[in-house]
Residue frames as qw, qx, qy, qz and C-alpha x, y, z in Angstrom:
[[0.933, 0.161, -0.052, -0.316, 87.47, 109.70, 105.19],
 [0.460, -0.511, 0.721, 0.092, 89.65, 106.69, 105.93],
 [0.726, 0.451, -0.395, -0.336, 90.62, 104.75, 102.81],
 [0.988, -0.138, 0.034, 0.054, 91.72, 101.12, 102.84],
 [0.436, -0.708, 0.462, 0.309, 95.39, 100.71, 103.66],
 [0.699, 0.084, 0.605, 0.371, 95.91, 98.46, 100.66],
 [0.428, 0.832, 0.290, 0.199, 94.86, 101.25, 98.28],
 [0.145, -0.957, 0.240, 0.072, 97.40, 103.59, 99.85],
 [0.609, -0.446, 0.592, 0.282, 100.16, 100.99, 99.79],
 [0.685, 0.407, 0.526, 0.296, 99.42, 100.11, 96.17],
 [0.281, 0.944, 0.110, 0.136, 99.54, 103.76, 95.15],
 [0.252, -0.892, 0.372, 0.049, 102.79, 104.37, 97.05],
 [0.858, -0.180, 0.437, 0.202, 104.50, 101.15, 95.93],
 [0.697, 0.597, 0.184, 0.352, 105.49, 102.47, 92.52],
 [0.570, -0.288, -0.025, 0.769, 108.85, 104.31, 92.64],
 [0.157, 0.363, 0.322, 0.860, 107.66, 106.97, 90.19],
 [0.383, -0.738, -0.402, -0.384, 104.59, 107.73, 92.30],
 [0.666, -0.564, -0.247, 0.421, 106.70, 107.76, 95.47],
 [0.442, 0.022, 0.113, 0.890, 108.93, 110.37, 93.78],
 [0.101, -0.564, -0.374, -0.729, 105.88, 112.49, 92.93],
 [0.578, -0.722, -0.380, -0.025, 104.63, 112.27, 96.52],
 [0.640, -0.349, -0.111, 0.676, 108.08, 113.36, 97.73],
 [0.243, 0.236, 0.231, 0.912, 108.03, 116.35, 95.38],
 [0.306, -0.646, -0.414, -0.563, 104.51, 117.30, 96.40],
 [0.625, -0.574, -0.412, 0.331, 105.47, 117.11, 100.08],
 [0.425, -0.114, -0.026, 0.898, 107.66, 120.14, 99.44],
 [0.226, 0.390, 0.101, -0.887, 104.92, 122.20, 97.78],
 [0.662, 0.536, 0.485, -0.197, 101.97, 121.95, 95.37],
 [0.169, -0.413, 0.577, 0.683, 103.07, 121.81, 91.74],
 [0.679, 0.466, -0.104, -0.558, 101.73, 121.65, 88.22],
 [0.952, 0.138, 0.270, 0.030, 101.89, 118.49, 86.12],
 [0.624, 0.724, -0.166, 0.243, 104.47, 120.06, 83.82],
 [0.098, -0.778, 0.526, -0.330, 106.79, 121.00, 86.67],
 [0.787, -0.316, 0.494, -0.190, 106.37, 117.58, 88.30],
 [0.918, 0.371, 0.111, 0.087, 107.16, 115.82, 85.03],
 [0.409, 0.789, -0.334, 0.313, 110.28, 117.93, 84.59],
 [0.329, -0.674, 0.565, -0.345, 111.49, 117.39, 88.16],
 [0.838, -0.145, 0.502, -0.157, 110.75, 113.66, 88.02],
 [0.018, 0.475, -0.729, -0.492, 112.43, 113.42, 84.61],
 [0.391, 0.285, 0.875, -0.008, 109.36, 111.74, 83.17],
 [0.015, -0.279, -0.567, -0.775, 106.99, 112.37, 80.28],
 [0.329, -0.082, 0.221, -0.914, 103.93, 114.45, 81.06],
 [0.736, -0.115, -0.401, -0.533, 101.35, 111.77, 80.05],
 [0.653, -0.065, -0.711, 0.253, 103.00, 109.23, 82.39],
 [0.116, 0.052, -0.502, 0.856, 103.13, 111.79, 85.18],
 [0.507, -0.141, -0.071, -0.847, 99.45, 112.61, 84.68],
 [0.776, -0.134, -0.565, -0.246, 98.50, 108.92, 84.95],
 [0.505, -0.040, -0.675, 0.536, 100.54, 108.51, 88.14],
 [0.103, -0.080, 0.311, -0.941, 98.94, 111.62, 89.62],
 [0.653, -0.171, -0.298, -0.675, 95.47, 110.31, 88.76],
 [0.721, -0.129, -0.674, 0.099, 96.29, 107.07, 90.59],
 [0.298, -0.022, -0.552, 0.778, 97.46, 109.03, 93.62],
 [0.334, -0.131, 0.041, -0.933, 94.33, 111.17, 93.47],
 [0.730, -0.195, -0.505, -0.418, 92.04, 108.11, 93.34],
 [0.647, -0.144, -0.653, 0.367, 93.84, 106.77, 96.43],
 [0.370, -0.884, -0.277, -0.071, 93.15, 110.06, 98.22],
 [0.703, -0.308, -0.041, 0.640, 96.81, 111.03, 98.50],
 [0.210, -0.111, 0.178, 0.955, 96.66, 114.14, 96.32],
 [0.311, 0.753, 0.499, -0.296, 94.08, 116.67, 95.25],
 [0.388, 0.149, 0.410, 0.812, 94.06, 118.74, 92.09],
 [0.140, 0.786, 0.346, -0.492, 92.76, 122.16, 91.23],
 [0.539, 0.513, 0.398, 0.536, 92.47, 123.68, 87.81],
 [0.156, -0.760, -0.039, 0.629, 94.02, 127.14, 87.48],
 [0.330, 0.658, -0.363, -0.571, 93.51, 128.41, 83.95],
 [0.809, 0.361, -0.410, -0.219, 94.94, 125.74, 81.67],
 [0.282, 0.398, -0.810, 0.326, 97.16, 124.26, 84.38],
 [0.811, -0.449, -0.312, -0.210, 96.24, 121.64, 86.92],
 [0.008, 0.618, -0.610, 0.496, 97.96, 122.03, 90.29],
 [0.805, -0.231, -0.546, -0.021, 98.39, 118.97, 92.50],
 [0.221, -0.644, 0.477, -0.557, 98.79, 119.09, 96.28],
 [0.427, 0.046, -0.881, 0.200, 99.65, 116.32, 98.72],
 [0.652, -0.562, -0.132, -0.492, 97.09, 115.33, 101.37],
 [0.077, 0.486, -0.757, 0.429, 98.86, 114.64, 104.66],
 [0.697, -0.236, 0.359, -0.574, 95.96, 112.91, 106.45],
 [0.966, 0.140, -0.146, -0.162, 96.11, 109.58, 104.52],
 [0.563, 0.470, -0.565, 0.379, 99.87, 109.43, 105.10],
 [0.228, -0.435, 0.578, -0.652, 99.40, 110.08, 108.81],
 [0.865, -0.099, 0.153, -0.468, 96.66, 107.41, 108.95],
 [0.884, 0.301, -0.352, 0.060, 98.97, 104.92, 107.23],
 [0.279, 0.503, -0.617, 0.537, 101.84, 105.81, 109.56],
 [0.522, -0.351, 0.449, -0.634, 99.56, 105.32, 112.58],
 [0.957, 0.046, -0.036, -0.284, 98.40, 101.92, 111.28],
 [0.735, 0.398, -0.475, 0.273, 102.00, 100.82, 110.72],
 [0.018, -0.503, 0.585, -0.636, 103.02, 102.10, 114.14],
 [0.754, -0.244, 0.279, -0.543, 100.15, 100.19, 115.74],
 [0.949, 0.191, -0.245, -0.051, 101.25, 97.00, 113.95],
 [0.485, 0.472, -0.563, 0.473, 104.81, 97.48, 115.18],
 [0.330, -0.444, 0.495, -0.670, 103.63, 98.12, 118.74],
 [0.912, -0.094, 0.082, -0.392, 101.47, 95.00, 118.64],
 [0.848, 0.320, -0.392, 0.157, 104.38, 92.93, 117.33],
 [0.176, 0.518, -0.592, 0.592, 106.59, 94.24, 120.13],
 [0.568, -0.331, 0.414, -0.630, 104.02, 93.30, 122.76],
 [0.940, 0.039, 0.117, -0.319, 102.96, 89.91, 121.40],
 [0.957, 0.129, 0.112, 0.237, 105.92, 88.48, 119.55],
 [0.019, -0.944, 0.319, 0.085, 108.90, 90.67, 120.19],
 [0.509, 0.602, -0.614, 0.040, 112.44, 89.55, 119.43],
 [0.058, -0.359, 0.850, -0.381, 112.71, 87.64, 122.71],
 [0.779, -0.022, 0.208, -0.590, 109.37, 85.88, 122.47],
 [0.259, -0.169, 0.944, 0.113, 109.23, 82.13, 122.24],
 [0.561, 0.104, -0.455, -0.684, 107.11, 80.33, 119.75],
 [0.638, -0.087, 0.654, -0.397, 104.68, 77.76, 121.07],
 [0.173, 0.116, -0.883, -0.420, 104.42, 74.56, 119.14],
 [0.724, -0.192, -0.212, -0.627, 101.00, 73.01, 118.73],
 [0.539, -0.368, 0.686, -0.321, 100.40, 70.34, 121.36],
 [0.710, 0.162, 0.685, 0.026, 99.19, 67.93, 118.72],
 [0.215, 0.515, -0.484, -0.674, 99.86, 67.66, 115.04],
 [0.869, 0.286, 0.299, -0.272, 97.93, 65.64, 112.52],
 [0.002, 0.537, -0.761, -0.363, 100.26, 63.34, 110.62],
 [0.271, 0.051, -0.883, -0.380, 98.78, 60.98, 108.02],
 [0.581, -0.408, -0.498, -0.498, 95.37, 61.14, 109.61],
 [0.699, -0.445, -0.495, 0.260, 96.59, 60.44, 113.15],
 [0.146, -0.934, 0.131, -0.299, 97.87, 62.69, 115.89],
 [0.828, -0.158, -0.262, 0.470, 101.19, 62.74, 117.61],
 [0.310, -0.898, 0.024, 0.311, 103.25, 65.18, 119.59],
 [0.550, 0.788, -0.246, 0.128, 105.94, 66.87, 117.47],
 [0.197, -0.727, 0.630, -0.190, 108.48, 66.24, 120.22],
 [0.757, -0.160, 0.620, -0.132, 107.68, 62.54, 120.26],
 [0.829, 0.541, 0.142, -0.012, 108.06, 62.18, 116.50],
 [0.631, -0.436, 0.352, 0.536, 111.76, 61.46, 115.77],
 [0.534, 0.438, 0.462, 0.556, 111.36, 62.40, 112.10],
 [0.017, 0.937, 0.218, 0.273, 110.63, 65.99, 113.21],
 [0.651, -0.643, -0.041, 0.401, 113.69, 66.39, 115.46],
 [0.573, -0.012, 0.266, 0.775, 115.88, 67.93, 112.73],
 [0.147, 0.767, 0.413, 0.468, 113.50, 70.80, 111.86],
 [0.305, -0.214, -0.246, 0.895, 114.68, 74.25, 112.85],
 [0.148, 0.776, 0.563, -0.241, 111.73, 76.64, 113.25],
 [0.011, -0.760, 0.132, 0.637, 113.67, 79.62, 111.92],
 [0.798, 0.555, 0.233, 0.013, 114.34, 77.73, 108.69],
 [0.174, 0.910, -0.371, -0.063, 117.83, 79.22, 108.50],
 [0.038, -0.598, 0.799, -0.045, 120.07, 76.44, 109.70],
 [0.820, -0.018, 0.477, -0.316, 117.89, 73.35, 109.55],
 [0.139, 0.374, -0.828, -0.395, 119.02, 70.39, 107.53],
 [0.852, 0.032, -0.108, -0.511, 116.82, 67.73, 106.09],
 [0.807, -0.270, 0.524, -0.040, 117.23, 64.08, 106.90],
 [0.853, 0.479, 0.162, 0.132, 117.96, 63.40, 103.21],
 [0.334, 0.855, -0.314, 0.243, 120.87, 65.83, 103.11],
 [0.468, -0.651, 0.575, -0.165, 122.47, 64.14, 106.15],
 [0.873, -0.002, 0.487, 0.014, 122.35, 60.76, 104.44],
 [0.663, 0.744, -0.074, 0.014, 124.04, 62.03, 101.26]]
């Protein structure tokens, strides 16, 4: 079952949960052992594990009085594939050497004009890194 990517990213975004996922990647573990290894309190660890379980990243199994958690690799592989596909698309469509097309017309105060023909737009740098505003030049 494929879960939404945002649920996976939300579950993995917390550093404490990421630590638990890393520990579970090594082997299934009990809540007590995970709490000890993560240097966290057991109630906090349990809540994090429940969040990961709701996201489909871990499963749990009760063994006597202990609950053992195990990492599910499939959602991580699905997420990695989605991220890889995004990166591949970015490389094809707008890679580092791609040029950015400007719109042929831009609406300014209800009218249209070409950005190249508008002298007030000539100082804008698309990257936003080195551009200066007209006001800062007049200072």
